[in-house]
Steps between C-alpha positions, in 0.01 A plus 500: 500500500636843408552780751243712315229238547594460868477876550160507330371226729614701802323822396289639782316812610437565868615142562241358258624291204423681176485389138800674342272612212312725743613855572361638826497879501421669833251786465461569873593311817189284454438486124682356199474475123583153363637473145612217273864562406465280191265755340620833362408775752313689227267203436174483702553130584804585713299653784354207693357634824483753777520373859411695813559359847298581812438334835248260342729371226554624145270644237607398152396650167602260223536658157497338159431670168122535484439347844530607865442285808514592868573261784591496867774279641618422852843652438764609251626145435147395409465805273819403314375142472172623351684722251726209400203268451325755276826561311544126441156490339567797268640415157806703396549630148 
């Protein structure tokens, strides 16, 4: 296994394992924009979700071209898992 692959497997954010294809951009202390690094930043498919944390968990707005979905998760790790599951079901050009 190459060092690059090992580093990708070890990627984390706030101690939570993260798919290396995800870019987590802090907007405030409790909100983030989640993007797919495999998609050009100028393409609408690159912006995946907005996540906002509060004492009751996380509110998630999932974005896909032509479709928006909102959800609530128990925490940030669950929000990332939800985003990954939706990303896995989205065909890439």
